[in-house]
C-alpha positions in Angstrom: 0.0 0.0 0.0 1.4 3.3 -1.1 1.2 6.2 1.4 1.0 9.6 -0.2 1.4 12.9 1.6 -1.1 15.6 0.9 0.1 19.0 -0.3 -0.9 20.4 3.1 1.2 17.8 4.9 4.2 18.6 2.7 3.8 22.3 3.5 3.7 21.6 7.2 6.6 19.2 7.1 8.7 21.7 5.1 7.8 24.5 7.4 8.8 22.4 10.5 12.1 21.5 8.9 12.9 25.1 8.0 12.0 26.3 11.5 14.2 23.7 13.1 17.1 24.4 10.9 16.7 28.2 11.5 16.7 27.7 15.2 19.8 25.6 15.0 21.6 28.3 13.0 20.5 31.0 15.4 21.9 28.9 18.3 25.2 28.3 16.5 25.5 32.0 15.7 24.8 32.9 19.3 27.6 30.5 20.5 30.0 32.0 17.9 29.3 35.6 19.0 29.5 34.8 22.7 32.3 32.2 22.4 30.3 30.2 24.9 28.9 26.7 24.3 26.3 27.3 27.1 24.3 30.5 26.9 21.2 29.3 28.7 20.5 26.3 30.9 18.5 24.5 28.1 21.7 24.4 26.0 23.2 21.8 28.3 21.3 21.3 31.7 24.0 19.2 33.3 26.8 21.4 32.0 25.0 24.5 33.1 24.7 23.1 36.6 28.4 22.3 36.7 29.3 25.7 35.3 27.2 27.4 38.0 29.1 25.5 40.7 32.4 26.5 39.2 31.4 30.1 38.9 30.5 30.1 42.6 33.8 28.6 43.5 35.7 31.0 41.3 33.9 34.0 42.9 34.9 32.7 46.3 38.5 32.4 45.4 38.6 35.9 43.9 36.9 37.3 47.0 39.6 35.7 49.2 42.4 36.9 46.8 41.0 40.4 46.9 41.0 40.3 50.7 44.5 39.1 50.7 45.6 41.8 48.3 44.2 44.5 50.6 45.7 42.8 53.7 49.0 42.5 52.0 48.9 46.2 51.1 48.4 47.1 54.8 51.1 44.7 56.0 53.6 46.0 53.5 52.9 49.6 54.5 53.3 48.7 58.2 56.6 47.0 57.4 57.9 50.1 55.5 56.9 52.4 58.4 58.6 50.1 61.0 61.7 49.9 58.9 61.8 53.7 58.7 61.4 54.1 62.5 64.0 51.4 63.1 66.4 53.4 61.0 65.7 56.5 63.1 66.4 54.6 66.3 69.7 53.3 65.0 70.6 56.9 64.1 69.6 58.1 67.6 71.8 55.5 69.2 74.7 56.6 67.1 74.1 60.2 68.1 74.0 59.2 71.8 77.3 57.5 71.5 78.8 60.5 69.7 77.4 62.9 72.4 78.9 60.7 75.1 82.3 62.0 74.2 83.3 64.3 77.2 85.5 66.5 75.0 82.7 67.4 72.5 82.3 71.1 72.1 79.0 72.7 73.2 77.9 73.8 69.7 78.4 70.2 68.4 76.3 68.8 71.3 73.6 71.4 70.5 73.6 70.3 66.8 73.3 66.7 67.9 70.4 67.5 70.3 68.7 69.4 67.4 69.0 66.3 65.2 67.6 64.0 67.9 64.7 66.4 68.3 64.0 66.4 64.6 64.1 62.6 64.6 61.6 62.5 67.5 59.2 64.5 65.4 59.7 62.2 62.4 59.1 59.1 64.6 55.8 60.6 65.9 54.8 61.3 62.3 55.6 57.8 61.1 53.8 56.3 64.1 50.7 58.2 63.0 51.0 56.8 59.5 47.8 55.9 57.7 47.0 53.4 54.9 43.9 53.8 52.8 42.5 56.4 55.3 43.1 54.2 58.4 45.8 54.8 61.0 47.8 51.6 61.1 48.9 51.7 64.8 45.5 52.8 66.3 44.1 49.3 66.9 40.4 49.2 66.0 40.1 53.0 66.5 41.7 53.4 63.1 39.9 56.6 62.2 41.6 58.4 65.2 45.2 59.6 65.1 46.8 57.3 67.6 49.7 59.3 69.0 49.3 62.8 70.5 52.5 64.7 71.2 52.7 66.8 74.4 54.6 70.0 73.5 56.6 72.0 76.0 55.2 75.5 76.8 56.8 78.5 75.0 57.7 79.4 71.5 59.3 76.5 69.5 58.5 74.0 72.3 59.8 70.5 71.8 57.9 67.2 72.2 58.2 66.1 75.9 56.1 63.0 75.7 53.5 61.2 73.6 50.1 59.9 74.6 48.4 56.9 73.0 44.9 57.6 71.8 44.2 54.2 70.2 43.4 50.8 71.7 44.8 47.3 71.6 42.1 45.8 69.3 43.0 43.6 66.4 41.8 44.1 62.8 41.5 40.9 60.7 40.3 40.0 57.3 38.9 36.7 56.0 41.3 34.9 53.7 39.7 31.4 53.6 37.0 29.3 55.1 37.1 29.9 58.8 40.5 31.6 58.4 41.3 35.2 59.2 44.6 37.1 59.3 45.5 40.0 61.6 46.5 43.0 59.5 47.4 45.5 62.2 49.8 46.1 65.1 48.6 48.3 68.0 50.9 51.2 68.8 51.0 50.5 72.5 52.5 47.0 71.9 55.0 48.3 69.3 56.2 51.6 70.9 55.1 51.6 74.5 55.4 48.1 75.9 57.9 49.3 78.6 55.3 51.6 80.1 55.0 55.4 80.7 58.4 57.2 80.7 60.1 54.1 79.2 58.4 54.2 75.8 60.2 54.9 72.6 59.2 58.5 72.4 60.1 59.3 76.0 63.5 57.6 75.6 64.3 59.7 72.6 63.1 62.9 74.3 65.2 62.1 77.4 68.2 61.4 75.3 67.8 64.8 73.6 67.4 66.5 77.0 70.5 64.9 78.3 72.6 65.8 75.3 71.6 69.5 75.6 71.8 69.6 79.4 74.4 72.2 80.5 74.0 71.7 84.2 75.7 68.3 84.1 79.4 67.8 84.0 80.9 66.2 80.9 81.5 63.0 82.9 78.0 62.9 84.4 76.4 63.5 81.0 78.5 60.8 79.4 77.6 58.2 82.1 73.9 59.0 81.8 73.9 58.9 78.1 75.7 55.5 78.2 72.9 54.3 80.4 70.4 55.4 77.8 71.9 53.0 75.3 70.5 49.9 77.1 67.1 51.6 77.4 66.9 52.5 73.7 68.0 49.0 72.8 65.2 47.6 74.9 62.4 49.7 73.2 64.1 49.0 69.8 63.9 45.2 70.5 60.2 45.6 71.2 59.7 47.2 67.8 61.8 44.6 66.1 59.6 41.8 67.6 56.6 43.6 66.0 58.5 43.6 62.7 59.0 39.9 63.0 55.3 39.2 63.7 54.4 41.3 60.7 56.9 39.5 58.5 55.5 36.2 59.6 52.0 37.2 58.7 53.3 38.5 55.3 55.0 35.1 54.6 51.9 33.1 55.6 49.7 35.4 53.5 52.1 34.9 50.5 51.9 31.1 50.8 48.1 31.2 51.0 47.8 33.6 48.2 49.9 31.3 45.9 47.7 28.4 46.8 44.5 30.3 45.9 46.0 31.7 42.7 46.8 28.2 41.6 43.2 27.1 42.6 41.8 30.0 40.6 43.7 29.0 37.5 42.6 25.4 37.8 39.0 26.4 38.3 39.1 28.9 35.4 40.5 26.1 33.2 37.8 23.7 34.3 35.1 26.3 33.6 36.5 26.9 30.1 36.3 23.2 29.4 32.6 23.3 30.3 31.5 26.6 28.9 33.8 27.6 26.1 32.9 26.9 22.5 35.0 25.1 19.8 34.9 27.9 17.2 36.2 25.7 14.3 33.5 23.1 15.1 30.8 25.8 15.4 31.7 27.3 12.0 31.6 23.8 10.4 28.2 23.1 12.0 26.8 26.5 10.9 27.9 25.9 7.3 26.3 22.4 7.4 23.0 23.9 8.7 23.1 26.6 6.0 23.6 24.0 3.3 20.7 21.9 4.8 18.5 25.0 4.9 19.2 25.8 1.2 18.6 22.1 0.2 15.2 22.1 2.0 14.3 25.4 0.2 15.3 24.0 -3.2 13.5 20.7 -2.6 10.3 22.3 -1.4 10.3 24.7 -4.3 10.6 21.8 -6.7 8.0 19.6 -5.0 5.5 22.3 -4.2 5.3 24.0 -7.7 1.8 25.3 -8.3 -0.2 23.5 -11.1 -2.9 24.9 -13.4 -5.5 23.0 -11.5 -4.8 25.0 -8.4 -5.6 28.2 -10.2 -8.8 26.7 -11.6 -10.2 25.7 -8.2 
């Protein structure tokens, strides 16, 4: 038994074939323009679900890396400031040893005292250093300048002591699941661990005052200045310990950052394998669909040519 399709059936079949081929070409063109194999969940439901999970993982890695970058910036700035102050302390120690010479002329001692006084001002300025608008040695009160110098009365008064206006709170940032890193050092721990009158600022001020004191004999001044060396070494060691802690956090952060950067690269590669399109294959498929579309048009034009009877109906 021969089965014959009606002209209406042929029209409907041809229309269906053309619509399907057109949709396939549009899908291929979309993939070529976006360079993505999956542009909507229906393109590959299982692949889309995996891609969503990889995107979530990648966003998490990038958030942690961003936090690490900001933390690293703060830690690096803290290190630079501490290194600067350490250099000042070394210079003050050298000046104290120089001023300990009993035979030093008064005008030379006055010049040395002036340099020590200038260094004290620089140390206070460095201790009030800020990074991205936050004072790095203020604890959690990072919007408040942590060190307030007390100035002697009278014109051109020098710094006599320094008060700490911050607190001992710790600031941390999240760098992994259930993992945080401390990014600050409170100024009291760094510069004032020895207590009032024995802090770094007071020690430098006392050294300056001893150098310029004219009421002491040369021998008395030399003895007292020699005694200041042990004190300044003590406060310097406190600061060096802080530098060691900061360096340790920097190294830990570097190792963790390397780990997450490798994980980010691996996740990006896996996501590309799921999402990215094979352009050469897409171009081949698009050309094949175009050829099929043209063949359907040609075949339908040949089969569905109107006859004289259709005009006479």
